[in-house]
N, C-alpha and C positions, 0 to 999 in steps of 0.2 A: 460514638455517633452523635451524641448530644453536643460535644465540643465542636464537631465539624459543622453542625447546623447553626450553632451560636456564631462561629467564625464567619459562616456564609452570610447570615443576616447582618452581622456587623459590617462586613466588607461591602455588601450591597448598599447599605446605608451610607457608608463613607464615600464610596465611589460615585453614588448618585449625587451626593453633595458636591463632589469635585466637578461633576459635569455641569453644574450651574454656576460655579465660581467664575467670575470675570476679572481678569487682570486689570489693574488700574495703572495708567501711565501718568507720570508726574508732569510731562510736557503738555502744553495746550494742544488739543486735538479737535478735528472736525469730522464730518461724515460725507461720503460720496454715495450717491444713488444713481440708478439708470436702468436701462433695459437693453436686451439684445434680441434681434429678430433675424430670420432667414431672408433670402432673396424674395420668397413668396409672401413675406409679411407675417409669417407665423412665428410665435414665440420660440426662441432657441433655448429649450430647457436643459439644465445641467451643463451649460457652457462654462468654461473656465475664464474668469475675469481677473486680470493681473494689474496691480498698481505698480507703475514703473517710474524710476527716477529719470528726469529729463536729460541730465548730463551724460549718463552712461547706459540707460535703458535697463538697469539692473532691477530685479523684482523686489519690491518692498513687502507686499502682501498679496494674497490671492483669495478668491471667493468663487462660489458657484451660483449660477442663476437658478431660480426655482422653476416650477412647471409653467409659470406665466412669463418666463424669460427675464424676470426682474432680479436685481442684485443690490446689495448694500455693503459698503466697506466702511467699517466703523473705526474710531480711534486713530484717525489719520493725522500725523504730525503736520502742523502748518507748513506749507511749501507748494511747489509747482510740480505736477506729475502728468504722466500719460496713462491712459486706460487701454488695455489690450484684451480683446475677446478671441478665444479659440475654441474649436470643437473639431473632432475627427471628421474628415471629409470636406472641410471648408477652409478657405484661405482666412488668415487672421485679419481682424479689423482693429485699427488703432485710432483713438480719438486725438484731437488737438490738445495743446497744453491746458491743464486744468489747475487753477489756483485754489488752494484750500486755506481758509482763515480759521483762527481759533474759535471753537463753539459754533461754526457755521455748517450748514447742510448744502452741499453743492450737487445740483442735478446735471448729469452729463447727457448730451444729445444721444439719441438712439444709435446704437452700433448695428450695422447690417453685415451679415455673413454671406459670402458668395461661394457656391460650390467650387471645390479645388480643381475640377476638370479643366476650367478655362485657363488657369495658369500652368497646368501641367503640360499643355500642348507646346509650350515654349521651352520646356526642360528636356534635355537630351540624356542626362544621367540621373538616375534615381538611386539614392543610398538605401540599402536594405541590410538587415541584420544577417550575419553569417549563419550558416546552418548549425555549426558547432561553436559555442561561445563559452570561454572559460571565465568564471567570476571567482571572487575571493574564497567562497566556501562551497561552490557547486559548479557543475558543468551543465550548460543549458543547450538544449537542442531546439532551435527556433523553427517550429513547424508551420506557424502562420504564414500564409502566402507562398509556401514552398510546394514543390511537386509532391511531397510526401502526404500532404493533407487531402489532395483530390482523390476521391474514390477509395481511400484506405480506412480501415478501422483503427481504433486506438491501440489494439494489440499489435497490429501489423506495423504501426509506427514505432511502438515501444521496442519491437525486435530489432530495429535499426539503431537504437540508442547505443552510445559507446560503452563497451564493457558488459552489456546486458545479454543474457542468453535465456531462452525459454525452452524447457525440456518437453518431453512427450506428453506429460501430464499438465502442461501449461504452468508448471512451477517456475518462478522467476529467480534467477541467480545474478549476482553482481560480482564480477571479477572472480568467479569460481566459488564464491561463498553463498550459501543459502541463508534464509532468514531475512530477506529483503522486505522492507515495509513500503507498501504502495499507497500513495495518497492522491486524492483528486481535489484540487484547489485547497491544499493544506489539510484536508480531512482524511483521516485514516479510513480505509475501506474494510469494514469487518465482513469479510466474505471468505469462503473456502477457495481453494485454487480453481475449482471448476466454476464456482459462482463468479469469481473475479474474472475468469476468462470469458464467461458469457457476457458480463457487463462490458468489458473492454472490446470484445469483438462486435458488439452491437452499438458502440459509440462512434458516431461519425467523425472521421478525422478532420473534416472541415470546421468542426467546433473547437478544435484544440489550438491553443496559442503556442505553448511550448511544453517541453518535458525537462524537468530539473532532476539531475542525478547528484544526490548529496551523500557522498561516501563517508564524510566526517561531519555529521550534523552539529550545529552550534548548541550552546547551552539553552537556547530558547525552546528546543524540542525536548520531549521526554527522553530520558537517558536510555531507554530500552532500544535494542536493535544493534547488533554488532556488524551487520553487513552494509547498512546504510538505508537511505530513503530515496524512493522515486516518486516525485510529485508531478502529476499531470495537471497543467494549468489550462483551464477552459477560457475561451473568449468571453468577455463580459461587456454588457451594455445595458443601461437602464432606460432606454427609450420607451415611450408609451406604446402600448399595443399588445398583441397576442401572437404567440408563435408556438410551434410544436414540431414533433417528428415522430414517425412511426418506422419500425423495422421488423422484418420477419425473415427467418432463416429456416430452410428445410435441408436436411442432409441425410446421407446414408453411407454406412461402412459395412459392418456386419449386421447392424440394427439401425433403427431410425434415430434421427436427431432433429429437434425442433426448438425454436425459441422465438420470442416476440417481445416488443417493448413499445411503450407510449410515453412521451415526454411533453408536458405542457407548461407554459409560462404566461402570465398576464400581469401587465403593469398599467395601473390607472391612477394618476395623481401620486399621492403619497403611499399607496398600497401596492405591493408586489406579491402575487400569489403564484406558487409553483408546485409541481408534483410530477411524479413518474411512477410507472408500474411496469414490471417485467415478469415474464414467465418462461421457464424452460422445462423440457421433458425429453429424456433420452434413455436408451438402454446401452449398456457397454459391457462387453465380455472381458474377462481377464484370465489368462492361463499362466500358472506358476508351476515350475518343476524344482524340487528340492532334493538334493542328494547329500547325505551326511554319513559319516563314519564315527561310531562311538566305541571307544576302547575302555573296557571295564576289566581290571585285573588281568590285562594282557590278552583279552579276547575281544576281537573286533565284531561289531554288529553293523550291518550296512542297511541304510534306509533309502528307499527310492520313492519319493512322494510326488504325486501329481494332483493339482488343484484346479478345478474349473469353476469360475464364478460368473453369474450373469446378474448384474445389478441394474435396477431401474431407479432413476432419480427424477424428481420434479421439485420445483420451487416457485414461490410467489414472493417477489420483492417489491416494496412500495416506499414512497416518500411523499410527505405532504408538508408544506411550510408556507410561511408568510413573513414579509418584512414590512414594517410601517415606519415612515419618517416622522418621528415626533416633532422634529425641527430640521433645519438645514444641517445641523451638526450632530443630531442624535437619532439613531435608528434602532428600533426594537424588533427582534425577530423571534419566531417560534418555529419548531420543526419536529415532526413525528416521522420516524422511520421504523421499518421492521421487515421481517420475513417469516415465511412458513415453508419449511422444506421437509422432504421425506426421502428415505433411501430404503428400498426393499431388495433383498438379495437371496438367491438360492446358490449354495456352495456345496460342491461334492469333492471330497478328498479321498484318494486311494493310495495306501501306503504298502509297499512291498518290503518285507523284512527278510534278510538272508545273512548267512555267516560266511559266504564266499563270493558274493556279488552275482552268482549265477543261479544257484538253486534256492528258490524262495522257501523259507521255513514257516512264514506266517503272512497273512494279509489283513490289514485293518482298513475299514471304510468309515468315513464320517460325513453325515449330511447335516447341514445347518440352514435353517430358515430364519432369517434375521429381518427385523424391522426397526427403523430409526426415525424419530420425529424430532425436529428442531424448530423452536418458535422463539422469536425475539421481538420486543417492542422497546423503542428508545424515545424519550421526550427531551427536548432541548429548548431552553430559553436563553436568549443572548441580547446584549446591549452594546452598541458601539457609539462612543462619544468622541467627537472631534473637538479638542479643547481650544485650539486656535488655528489661524490660517497658515501657520508655519509647519504644520505636520504633527503637532503634539496630539496624541490619541490614546484613549483608554477603551479596552474591550473586555467584556465579561461573559462567561458561560456557566450555566448550571445544568447538569444532566442527571437523568435517572434511566437506568436500563434494567430490564427484567428478561431473563432467559428461562425457558421451561423445556428441557430436553428429556427424551426417553429412548432407551435402547432395550430391545428384547431379542433373545436367541433361544432356539430350540435345537438341541444336538441329539443325533442318533448315532451311536458308535457300535460297530459290529466287528467281531474278531473271528478269523477263519484260519484253518490249516491251509497248507499249500495246495491240497487237492480240493479245496472248496468246502470241506466239512467244518462244522462249528468248532472253534477252539475253546471259547467260553461265551457265556451269555452276554448279549449286547447290553449297553447301558443307555439310559435316557437322562438327559440333563437339560435344564432350562434356567435362564436367569433374566432378571429385569433390573435396569439401572435408571431410575428417575433422578434427574438432576435439576436443581433450582439455583440460579445465580442472580444476585442483585448487586448493582453497581451505582453508586452515587458520587458525583464529582462536582467541584466548583473550581474555576480558574479565572484569573484576571491578568491581563497583559497591558503594559504601559510603554509607550514610545515617545521619546522626547528628542527631536533634532536640536543640536546645539550649533547654530550657525549653518553654513552650507557644507561643511566638511566633517562634522562629527554627529554622532547619534548615540543615545543611551536607551537601552531597552531593559525592562525589568518585569518580573511577574511572579505569581504564586499559584499553587495548585494544591487542593486537598482531595483525596479520594478514599472511598470506603468500599470494600468488596466482601460479600458474604456468600459462600457456596454451601450447598447441602446435597450430598450424594448418599443414596440408600441402595446398596447393592444386595439383592436377594437371589441366591442360587439354590435350586432344588434338584434332587435326584430321586429316581424311583427305587423304593425299598419295599419288598414284599407286596408289590402292586400299588403302593401308595406314594404320593409325593411327600418327601420330607426335606427339611432344611439342611443344606450342606454347610456345616459350621465352618469348615476351612475356607470356604469361598463366599462367605457372607460378612458384610461389614457396613457400618454407618460412619460416614466421613463428613466432618464439617470444617470449613476453613474460613477464617476472617483475615482481612488485610487492610491496613491503613497506611497510606503514603502521604507525607507532607513535604512539599517541594517548593523551592524558590530559586530564582536565577537572576543574573544581570548580564548584559552584553554591552560592550563599548566598542565603537568603530570610528576610525579616523582615516581620511583619505588625503593624499597630497596629489601633485600633478601626475606622477608616474607610479606611486606606491599607495597601497591601501592595507590597513591592518584592522583586524577584529579580534577581540579577546573576551572571553566570558567564563562564568563559573556557575554551575548548577549544584544545589544540595538537595538530596532526597533522604528523608528519614522514613524507614520502613518498620512497621510493627505488624507481625503476622503470628497466627496461631492455627496449627493443624491438630484436629482431635479425631482420632480413628478408634472406633469401638467395635469389638467383635460381638458375636451373638450372645455372649455371656456378660456383656457390658464392661469388659476389661478394656481400659483406655490406654492408648499410646498418644502422648501429647508432644508436639514439637512447637515450642514457643521461641520466636526470634525477634530481636530488636537491634537495628543497626543503622548508622548514619554513613552515607557515602557522598563524596565530592566528585564532580565531573567537570574538569577544566577543559577549555577548548581555545585554540589560537590559530589564526589564519593570516597569512601574509601573501600579498600578490604584488609583483612589480612588472611593469610594461617597459621593456628596453626600447622598443620601437613599435611601429605599426605591424611589423612582421613577427616580433619575438616577445613573448611574455612568460614569466615563471611564477609558480605558486608553491607555497609550502604550508601545510596545516597539520594540526594534532588535535585529537579528542580522546576522551575516555568514556566508555559506554558500559551498560549493564544489561544482561538478559536474565529475567526471573523465570522460574519454571512455570509452565502452564498449570492451571488449577487441576486438570485431570492427571497430569504426570505426578503430582504429589499424593494422589490417592493410591494406596497399596493394593487395590482390588485387582483380581486376575481376570483377563479376557482370554477365553479358551479359543484356540484355533482347531485343534484336533487332540486325540488322546495323548500325543507326545510333544505338543507344541502349545505354548501360550505366551501372552504378553502381560507384564506386571508393572504397576506403578512403583514409585520410590519416594516415600515421605521424607527421606533424609536428603533429597536432592537440593543442592545449594545453587544460588545464582552464580553466573559467570561474569567476569569483568574483562573488557577488551581495551587496550591502548593501541590507537591507530595513528600512523604517520603517512603522509603523502607528499610527493614532489611531482609537480606537473609542468609540462612545457607545451605551449601552443605556438604553431607556426602559421603565419598569415591568417590568423583567426579562423582557421579551418581544420588544419591537421593537429591532432592532439596526442600527446604521449604522457602517461601517468605511471609513476613508480611508487608502489605502496608496500608498507610492512605493518603487520598487526600481531600483537601477542595477546592471547586469550588465556586467562588462568581459570582453573576449576571448570573447564569447558564441559558443557552438558552434551553427551553423545549417546546414541543407541549402542548398547552393549549386549551381545548374546552371551548367555550363561548356560551351563550344562550340568545336569545331575546324572552322573555316569551310571550308577547302579539302577536307576529307574528308567534310563534311556530317554530322558526328557531334556529338551532344549527350550529355553524361554528367553524373551527379549525384554530388557528393562533399560532405563536411562540412568547413567551414572556420571559423576564428575571425574574427568580425567585431569591430570596435573596441568597440562598446557597444550595450546595449539599455536604453532608459528605459521604465519602466512606471508609469503612474498608474491607480488604480482606486478606485471608490466602490461599495460593496455595501450593499444595503438588504434586510433580511429582514422581511417584513410578513405575519405570520399573523393570520387573522381567523376568528372563529366566526360565520358568517352566521346560522345557526339551530342548534337542537339536533341536527339531522340533516345539516347542511351545513357542512363545514369547508374553508376555503381557505387555502393557504400559498403566498405569492408571494415569489420571490427575483429581484432585479434587480441586475445588475452592469454599470456603465458603466466603460470603461477606455480607456486610450491606450497603444499599443505603438509605440515609435520605435526605429529601427535606424540605426547609422552605421558606414561602412567606407570609408576612404580608398582602399584597394586596388580596391574595386568601384565607387568614385565613388557611394556609396550614402548617402543622407540622407533617409529617408522615415519615415512613421508615419501612423496613422489612429486616430480615435476610433471605438469600437465599443460595442455593447450586447448583452448576453446576459440572458435571463430565462426563467423558467418559472412556471406557475401550476398547482398541483395541487389538484384539487377532489375531496373525499371525501364521498359521500352514504351515510349509514347508513340502509338501507331497513328493516332489522329488527335484532334482537340478533345474528343470525348471517349476515346478507347485507349486503354493501357493494358499491357501484359507485364506480369511480374514473375520472376523466378528467384527462389532463395535456397541457398545451400548452407546447411549447418553441420558442424563437426565438433565432437568432443573426444579427446584422446583418453586412453586409460588413466585412471587416477586412484589415489588411496584416500579414504575418508575414515579416520579412526581405525577400526579393525577390518573394515570392508575394502576390498580391492574391486573396483568397478571397471568393467570393460568399455571399449570405445563405442560411441554412438554417432550415427550420421543419418541425414535425411535430406530430401529435396521436395520443396513445395512449389506449386505453380498456381496462377490465377489470372483471369482476364476480367476487366470491368468496363462497363459502358454507362456514361452519365447522359441524361437527357432532361427535358423539361426545364431548360435554362439552368442545368446542373443542380436542380432541386431534388431530382430523383437519380438513383444509381442502382444498377443491377450487376452483380458480380458472381461469377462461377469460379470456384477454387477447389483444388484437391491437395490435401495435406499428406505428406509422406507418400509421394507418387509411387515409389518403388517398394513401399512397405518394408523398409529396412530398419526402422527404429525398434530396438529391443534393449533389454538390460540384462547383463550378466554380472554377478558379483560372487566373490569368493572370500571365505574366512579360513585362515590357517594360523591359529594362535593358541598356544597352550594345548588344552584338551579339545579344542574346537577344530573341526575339520568338515566343512560343508561348502557347497556352492548352490546358487540359485539362478535359475533362468526365468525371466518374466517377459511376457509379450502381451501388450495391451492393444486395443483397437486404435491404430494410429492412421491408417489410410481411410480418409473420409472425404467424400465429395459433398460440397455445400453450394446452395444457391441462395443468395441474400439480396433482398430488396429493401432500400431505404428511401424515405421521402420526407423532406422538410417543408413545412407550410407556415404561412403567416409571416409576421415581421421577424426576419432572421437575425436581426441585430440584438434582440432582447436576450438577456441571460439573467437567471436568478442569482442573488448574492449568495456566495458559498461561505460556510463556516467550518472552522476547525473546532469540533466540540471537545468538552473536557474529558469525556470517558473513553476516547478512542483507544488510548494505549491499554487500558484495562480490558476493553472488549476484545482486543486482538489476542488475548491469552485464553479466550474461551474457544474450545474446539467445536466446530459445527458438524464435523463428520462427513461433510460432502466433498 
């Protein structure tokens, strides 16, 4: 930890010095000054001012105006130039020829910007970005100014993205594989599936610029994540003023649903302050039926279990931050984020035990009252330095995160004969699991454009993680609570990752190439101690390299082809490495695995885009030491438990088709279909299986008027195999209608998810001595009414940061 602090202070000192260094030109130079105003005579702040060569109008240098509309271009080589000023929403303004002499300061007459609406009247064709755009290392869905933005939430737009599916629990998959990383403006969202769903469903689609789907991330990103990254880019503008939005949702299925949010931004001169707060509260039932057969010495015992759970969830999420422009080229930012969430549940399990599936020989009941509390606070300080006008840039982040989580359970087990008489005395059991996690990180990223067609990127990152889990389990003995030695342990885990990367990109007229390499050195130590202080220590040190290559070629305006490769790693979550036991009932529990190793994935993709609209992607990935949930069974005790183990490998083939159609002016259809194969091998489990599967959705939008829209979405997933689990098909239909008013600042939407209540989950395991199937039905049919309102200057948007601790925080389980 001391070495990390030393390196951090050293790098902060070095990079701060770099920010003040000024390159010296050997040729005689001068200086150009001036100002830019709008048609109303007001200063045009943050307008782009370009220095152009007279002979070919090529750009020599660029600068930005300050809040007073003034600019200065220094170190201009003697010669004759033009000055061009541009800003979004206005026509460009160009000066007459300006001659600069050595060591002279030239003042340019005031440039006036006129709103672009006057010139647009004479234009009959306006170029717009295609809805689906293929780039060298990602697929981009351009939401801005499209019909997808009006009246839709971020989640609804995300469901339309190529290869993306969202299941009944709002878990996001990409081309059939789970473990997708969701980012907003390059910042990983540390949220559970439900918290992320609440955030995305309350985010106004009108504030989204685009959605980036990065199935093979470059070396610039942390190497974690085998399925890829989805980055939601928000619209940005640093105009002065204040803006905000409010949203409120009320819903009902079998129980109530409620959420609300408030977002505020304020920009005044060099200071930009922003913050948001959100709250959600709901109840959700869950029904699970488990049927299993256990064979012990040739005798079968049949278990028929039914579990009913009613859980109540609530959460407060907040963010507060500020950016201050130390100069035109240096911005300092601070940010504080956090959440406080809770989950309380009452669970009842009834287990019928028989020897012939018909006549019950025993009945077991388990009642569990559980309470979970999750708290987090994260502080970030960041600095962005623009080193010159050609795009050379340095950015730094230092982060500290603290998590304080607590779980408690109280179990009551009763055992009866088939006739209802007591078989044996009941048992009482309770446990508490307080967990503390601290994360400290520092990262720095450097970008250096080399001419107009090349770019070099490089960066470093240091992280330290410390976790402390203290599981205490007690049971009743002779009327007194006593410690259960077999279910009590103290687990501490520390991890240090030192990483560095470089990326190089080069583009030609039709072809572009990007190549990079990331190195991550991991040092970890897991220390598990039982009640007698007997320690089990797992100490690991390893260095891993993660190359990536991307090639894209545009044959014509209608045809382009891309090929890419990357290597990734997924490390176990901190909780999965703890060997503690989580009890479900007298015959079922979940257990961690301190010997769980990280998994590595090599991914390849070939993509084809037709008319910059229709897209097809063929992919293959091989994951070794794949981490998977594995059920295990103790036959003589008739106990089944779930743990995570490393299987030998996972093979994945996938083909994704994105097919958007405009049926009529008022009917738009967007179809996404993904066919894939998942295969798993494990010699230890005598496992060698796989299955072809199909996922798809069709989103239909009907524009009934300028302010009213109706949407209908059909989702389907065929049966598939994932490791030992065979999962049945799933399908559902969603519908909604929205109305915007108050000049589209306000929107009211009524929607019903899973209209016909068809979403359910069936899974079966038939492997070795395992023989069981599970039927699960959650509350999926929910009616919701949502109101959103945007107020103030709608152009403002706070600067977003990718903080250094995001990858580490994503491995902390929130339990929500």
